[in-house]
N, C-alpha and C positions, 0 to 999 in steps of 0.2 A: 460389873460392867462387862459387855461383850463386844467383840470387834466385828464390824460389818463393813465390807469393802465398798469404796466409792464405785469401782468398776472392776472388770475382770483382771486388768493388768496394772492396777494402780495401788497405792498405799491405802490402808483402810481408815475408816472413820470410827468413832467411838459413840456408843449409845447405851442407855440403860437396858438391862435384860432382866426378865423375870421367869419364874417357873424352873422346875428341875429338868435334868437331862431327859428323863423318861417322857415328860409332857412335850419337850422340844422335839424329841424323835418322832412323835406321832401327831404333831400339831395339825397337819393337813386333815386328819381324820375327824376333826371337830366339825367339818362341813359334810352335811348329809349327801349332797350330790357327789362329792368326791369319794365317799364311802361306797356308794353304789357303783361308781366308775371303777374303783379299785377291785372290788369283789368280782365284778364281771370280767375285768381284764385278767385277773388271776386264772380263772377257769379257761378263758379263751386262749391265753398265752401258753398254757400247758399244751393245749391242742396244737397251737401254731408251731411250737418247738418240736413236738412229736412229728409233725408233718415235715418240717425242715430236715430233721435227721433222717426220716424215712425216705424223703425225696432224694437227698444226696446219695443214700445207699442204693436206691432204685436206679438213679442215673449212672452210677459207677458200675452196677450190674449190667445195665443195658449197653454201655459203651466201653467199659474198661479203659477209660481215657481221662487223664487229668485235664486235658483241654476241654473236654465235654463238660466237666464240672464248672469250669470257668465260663463257658458259653451259656450254659443254662442259667447260671447266676446272673450273667450279663443280661439275658432276655427277661429275667424276673424283675430287674431293677432299671433297665433302660427307660421304661415309661416314666419313672420318677424323674430321671434326668431331663426328659423332654417336656414333661407336663406339670412338674411340681410348682413352677412359677404361676401357671394357669390355676392350679389348685389353690395357691395362696390368694389369688384375686377372688376366686369363688368363695373362699372362707371368709373374706372381708365383706362379701355382698349378701350372703345367705345365712340362714340359721345353721349354726355349726352342728347341732344335734341332728338335724334332718340329713345333713351331708353324711354324718358318721353312721347313722342307721342304714342309709342306702349302700355305703361302701362295705359295711360289715355283712349285709345281706348278700351282696354279690360275691364276697369272699367265701361265704358259707356254701353257696351254690357251686362254685368252682371246685372246692375241696370235695364235695359230694360227687361231682362228675369224675374227678380223678380216682376216687374210691371205686366207682363203678367200672372204669376202664381196667383197673388193676384186678378187681375181683373176677371179671369175665376173661382175664388173661388176653386182652387185646391191646394193652397199652404199648405205645411206641415212643421213642425219644421225642419225636416231633409233637406228640400229644402233650408231654410234660412241658415242652418249650412253649406251646401255644397257650396252655392254661396259665403258665407262669407269666406270659405276656399280658393276659387279661387281668391277672392278679396285680401286676405292676401298675396297670392303669387305675385300678381301684385305689391302690396305695398312694398314687400321685395326688389324689384328692383327699384321701383319708389322713395322711400324715400332717400336712399343714393345718387342717381343721382341728385335729386332735391335739397337736402341740399348742396351738393358740387357744384351745378350749380350756386348758388347765387353769389359767388365770381367772376365767369366768366362774370356775367352781370354788376357788379358794381365795382369790384376791392376791394382791402383790405381796402382802406381808408374809404369807405362808407359801409363796411360790416355790422357793428353793427346796423347802421341805417336801412339798407335793411332788416336785420333779424327782427328788431322791426316793420318795416312797414309790412313785411310779416305776422307777428303775429297779427298785427292790422286787416289785411284783413281776416285772419283765424277766428278771433273773431267777425268781422263784420258779417261774414257768420254765426257764432255761435249765434249771436243775432237774425238775420233776419230769418235764416233757421228754428229753432225750433218754433219761433213765427208763421211763415207761416204754418208749419206743424200742430201746434195746431189748427189753424183756418181751414186748408184745409182738415184735416182728417174728419171733420164733413160735408164737402161739396163735395169735389171730391174723398174722401176716401183715404185709404192707397195706393192703386194702382196709383192714381194720383200723390201722393208725390214721389213715386219711378220713375214714368215716367218723371216727371219734373227734377229729379236728373240726369237721363240718358241724357236728352237733354242739361243739363247745362255743360256737359263735352265738348260740341262742342266749347264753348267759350275759354277754356284753350288750347284745341288742336289748334284752329285758332291762338291764341297768340304765341304759340311755332313756328308754321309754318311761321309766319310773321317776326320773328326775323332775324336780319342780324348778322351772326356769322362768325368769321374767321374759315377756315378749319383747323381742328386739326388732324394731322396724328396719327394713332394708334402707340403704342410702337413698336419699331423695333424688339425687342427680349423679348416678354412678358414671365415672369417666370410662373411656374406652380401655379395653384390655391392655393395649400397648402402653398407653399413658399411665395406667395404674401400675404396671410393672416397672416402668422407668422411674416413677416417683419413688418406689421403694428402693430401687437400685441406686438412685442418686443419694438417698438418705444414708444408705450403707457406705457409699463411696466417701462421704464427707466425715464419717465417724471412724477415727483411727483405731480405736479399740475394737469396734465391730469388725473392721477389716482384718485386724491381726488374728482375732479368734477364728474367723471364718477361714483364713488361710491355713491355720493349724488343723482345724477340723477337716478341711479338704485334703491336706497331706496325709492325715491318718486314714481317711477313707480310701485314698488311692493306693497307699503303700503299706499301711499297717494292718487294717482290718481284713484284707484278703487272706490272711493266714487261716481264717475260718473256712474258706472255700477248699483249701488243700488238706484239711484235717482227715478226710477219709483215706487219703494216701498215707499219711503218717500212721493211722490206725491199722490199715491192712498190710502195707508194704514195708513200713519202717519198724513199727512196734509189734506187728503180727498179733493183734488182739481181737480182730473181727468186729461184728456189729455191736455186741455187748460192750466190748472195750471202747469202741467209738462213742457209745452213749455215755460211758463212764468219764471219758475225757471231756465231753461237752458239759457233763454235770459238774466236773471239777471247775471248769471255766465259769460256770454259772454260780457255784458256791462262792468263789472269790468275788464275783460281781455283786452278788447279793450282800455279802459282808461289806463291800465298798459302799453300796447304796445306804445301808443302815449306818455306817460310819459317818457318811456325809450328812444324813438326816439328823444325827445326834449332834454333830459339830455345828450345823447350821451355818451362820455367817461368822463364826468365831475366827477361823484361820484367814490369812490373807488370800484372796481369791487368785491372785497371781501365783502364789505358791502351789495352790491346788491344781491350776492349769498346767504349769510346767512340771511340777512334781509328778502329776498323773501321767503326763506324756513321756517323761524320762523313764519312769518305772515300767510303764507298758512296753516301751521299746526294749528295755533290758530283758523283760520277761519273755517276750516272743523270740528274742535272739537266743535265749537259753533253750526255749522249746525247740527251736529249729535244729539244734545239735544234739538233743537228748536221744538216747537209745534205750532208756529205761522208762517203763510205764509210770512208776511212782514219781520220777523226776519230771516227766512230761506233765503229769497231772498237777504237780506243785507249781511248775512254771505257768500253766494255764490258769490256775487259781489266782496267782499273783497278777497275771495279765488282766484277768477279769476285774480284780480289785482296782487296779490303777486305771483301767479303761473307763470304769464308771465314774471315778473321781474326775477324770478329764472331761468326759462328754457331758455329765450332769452339770458340772460347773460352767462349761461353755454354753450349754443350753440356757441355764439360768441367767448368765451374764447378758446374753443376747436378748432374752425376753424382757429383762429389767430395763434395757436401753431402748426397747421398741415402743413407739407411741401406740396407743390403743387402735387408732385408725389404720395403722400400717402393720399391726401385729401379724395378721394372717399372711400378708405378702412377705414380711421379713422372715417369718418361720418357713415360708416356702423357699426362700433363698437358703436358709439354714438346712432345710431338708435336701435341697439340691447338693449342697456341700457334704452333708452327713451321709446321705443314702444315694443321691443321684449320681455321685462319682464312683460309687462302688462297682457298677458294671464294668467301667473302664479298668479299675483296679483288679477285678476278678479275672477279666480277660487277659490282662497283662501278666498277672501272677500265674495263670494257667499256662500261658505261652512260655514264660521264663522257666517254669517247672518242667515243661516238656523239652525245652532246649538244654537245660542244665539239670536241676533237681529241685524237689520241693524244699529241701533244706536251704539251698542258695536263695530261692525266691523269697522265703520268709525272712532270712537274715538280711538280705538286701533291703527289703522294705523297712525293717527296724532301723537300719543305719540312716536311711533317708529321713525318717521321722526325727531322729536325734539331730541331724543337720538342720532341719527346718526349725526345730525348737531353739537351737543355739543362735541361728540367724535372727529369729524373731525377738529373742531376749536382747540381742544387741541393738536392733532397730527400734524397739519399743521399750525403753527403760521404764522402771517404776516411777510413778508420779506421786507427788505429795498431795494429800487431801487439802482442799481449800477450806478456810474457816467456815464459810457459809454452807459448804457441803456437809460439814460435821454437824451443823445445826439442823438443816432442812432435810438431809438425806439425799441419796441419789439413786 
C-alpha cells in the first residue's frame, strides 16, 4: 500500500501501489512526448542559468549597486505580474505547443541580441533592462502554457512525478549552467555565455516540434478575456485549499525567493569569492534542489502532502536564515544546498496540488494565477529586497524574509487544520 493525499493540506487516502522505487522515480519517462520535452529542457536550461549568472554579474559590473540588481530583476519579471493571467487565458484557447515554440523562439533572439551588444562593447544598463522586459513578456505567455502542458504529456496519474522530474532538469541546469558560466566568463567572456544560451533554445524548440500530439480544437464559443479570468478567480476563491497554497507560494515569492537576487553581493562583498565562487554557490543551491526533486519523484504520493508543504517551507526558511549570517564559503554552500532541497519540496508539491485540483477547462487560467503568485510577485520582492539591502544590509534583507515566511506558515497551519479523508474519497480518489 502507498499513501496518496486527498489534497495539499488534508489527511491522505490509501490505495494499492505497484512497481519498485526506481520505476516510480522515472515514471514520467514512459511517455515519449515528456522524454522529448525533458531532454530539450535540460540543454536549454543550462543555457538559461548560464545567462542568469552572467547577467547578474554584468549588471553588478555596470552599476556596482545592490538596488540595480533588484531593479533589473523587477523589470525581468514585472511582465509576468501584469500579463500572466492573460497568458493563462491564451493557454486555454490555443494549442499550447504553438504558444511554446513562439515564446522560445523570441527568447532565443533576445539572448542573441544581448550577446551582440556585449561582444561589440556597446552594452548599457538600459539595454539589459529593455531586453529583460521583452523576455518577461515572452515568459508571461510561456509559463502558464508550459505548466498546464505537462498533464497533456503524462496524464494525471504521473503528474506529480513529471513535475518533480521537470524540477530535477531545471536544477540540473542550475548546477551546470552557473558552474560553466563561472569558468567561461574568464575564457570566452560574458558575450560567449549569452550566445551559448541563445543556441541552447534550439534543443527545446526541436523537442516541441518532434512531439506527436492529438489535434485539439479551439473552444467553440470562447468567452471574453475579463469573463474568462474572473471565472478562474472565482473558482480559486471558493476552494480553501487552493487559496491556502497560493498564499504560501505568494509569501515565499515576495519574501523568501529574493535571496537569489542578492547572491552577487554575498559572493563578492561578504565571502570575497568572485565570479567563480558565485557560480559555485549557485551550483550548490542547484545540487540541493536536484536532490530534492529526485527525492520527491521517488517518494511520489507516499508522504502526507501537508507535511511536504509545511516541512519544505520551514526547512527553506531555516536554511536561508543560516545563509544570511554565514561568513564561511563552505557553510554558505551547505545552507544553499539545504535551501534548494527544501525549496523544491515546497514548490513542486504546491504545483502538483494546484494542478490536481484544477478542472481541465480552467487549467491554463489557474496555472496563470499560480504563475502570478510564484513568479509574478518576485519583481516586487526583488525590488523590496534590493531596497532593504541598500538601507540596511543584504544579511538583514535575507534574514527578514525568512522570518516572514515562517510566520506565514504558522498562521496558515492554524487557519487551515488537517482534514480527514472521506470514505468515498478513499475509494474514488481526489
